[in-house]
C-alpha positions, -999 to 999 in steps of 0.1 A, spaced: 310 29 352 271 22 351 253 11 381 219 1 367 208 -29 346 200 -27 308 175 -54 294 164 -53 258 133 -71 243 140 -83 207 123 -104 180 105 -103 146 74 -80 143 45 -95 161 66 -119 182 54 -103 216 84 -84 227 65 -52 235 37 -69 253 62 -89 275 82 -57 282 52 -44 299 48 -75 319 84 -72 328 80 -36 340 51 -46 363 71 -75 377 101 -54 385 80 -26 400 64 -53 423 102 -58 434 105 -21 441 129 -18 413 132 19 396 123 12 360 126 31 329 109 17 297 121 29 265 121 22 228 142 21 196 137 39 174 118 69 188 126 75 224 139 111 221 127 142 203 150 136 174 142 100 176 104 105 170 112 122 138 137 95 128 113 69 136 87 85 110 114 85 84 125 50 88 90 34 91 71 54 65 95 65 39 113 44 12 151 48 12 183 32 2 193 4 28 224 23 37 206 55 44 181 33 68 214 21 85 226 56 92 193 68 104 188 40 129 222 45 141 216 83 145 186 73 167 205 49 188 233 73 194 207 100 209 188 71 226 221 59 244 232 93 254 200 109 263 179 79 278 200 49 287 233 61 300 215 87 323 192 59 338 220 34 342 241 59 361 212 64 383 210 29 393 178 24 374 166 -9 354 163 1 317 139 -19 298 142 -13 260 120 -24 231 147 -32 208 185 -23 207 216 -28 185 205 -63 176 177 -53 155 200 -35 132 222 -64 130 191 -87 122 171 -64 100 197 -45 81 225 -71 82 205 -105 78 176 -90 62 190 -63 39 224 -80 33 246 -51 44 279 -63 55 278 -73 92 313 -59 101 302 -25 91 269 -28 112 289 -41 142 313 -11 138 285 13 135 267 -1 165 298 -1 187 306 36 178 268 48 183 263 31 216 300 39 231 302 1 236 272 1 259 256 -32 255 224 -47 274 232 -69 302 204 -94 289 188 -94 254 156 -115 254 146 -127 219 111 -139 214 110 -164 186 80 -172 165 70 -186 132 71 -156 107 35 -163 92 22 -165 128 41 -135 139 29 -113 108 -7 -124 116 -5 -111 151 11 -78 143 -10 -64 115 6 -43 88 13 -8 95 46 3 83 68 -4 55 90 -29 75 61 -50 84 51 -50 45 84 -65 37 82 -100 21 79 -132 41 113 -141 28 129 -110 44 113 -116 78 126 -152 77 162 -138 70 155 -116 99 145 -145 122 176 -165 112 197 -138 121 184 -135 153 188 -171 162 225 -171 147 234 -141 169 219 -158 198 244 -187 193 273 -163 193 265 -140 222 262 -148 259 239 -122 268 211 -134 245 185 -159 257 157 -171 231 121 -178 244 96 -197 222 69 -171 222 44 -198 206 40 -210 242 10 -199 263 14 -162 274 16 -173 310 46 -196 304 64 -167 284 58 -145 312 70 -169 338 103 -174 318 108 -136 314 104 -131 353 128 -158 360 154 -145 336 152 -110 351 151 -123 387 184 -144 380 200 -113 364 193 -91 394 206 -117 419 238 -120 397 231 -156 389 234 -176 356 207 -167 327 
């Protein structure tokens, strides 16, 4: 049984998830919480090599899926579970939901296969809260710039990914969607409220 809290920050490229993870870490530290900030893919030594492969080398969609799953397995075992067992708050830039959105809705791989791989690679460990930052795709891509092969995908691909996030949010009680086209301070306030409520055991 884990003792800590696991919170994931999700969304399309350029949606602001990484920026608001940093804000959340600052907020939690101001509350004297012991915080671990991490990322998928790339949080472990093996993960760094896998990140280089999946972001900068062309490959078959199933190969991509399996590499992300391998990274996630190492991430959960080496980073997330030890931190949770120590009672820490884990803030993760992406989690299994990215694979469902990108490889499932984006690439068109069967969702049931992805769900099974995610369940296996995580030992069933899921974030207590997933915050999805939602933003118009054209605006999101302007914000992020183009630095890797995922960001270079078509607008249509990114639209499918965005719709996937929103569909999954309707199905899962631990997902909250925030409109990240709002002023940054407003988004920060919403994130802080969600995290404070979670720490107090209240409704999201």
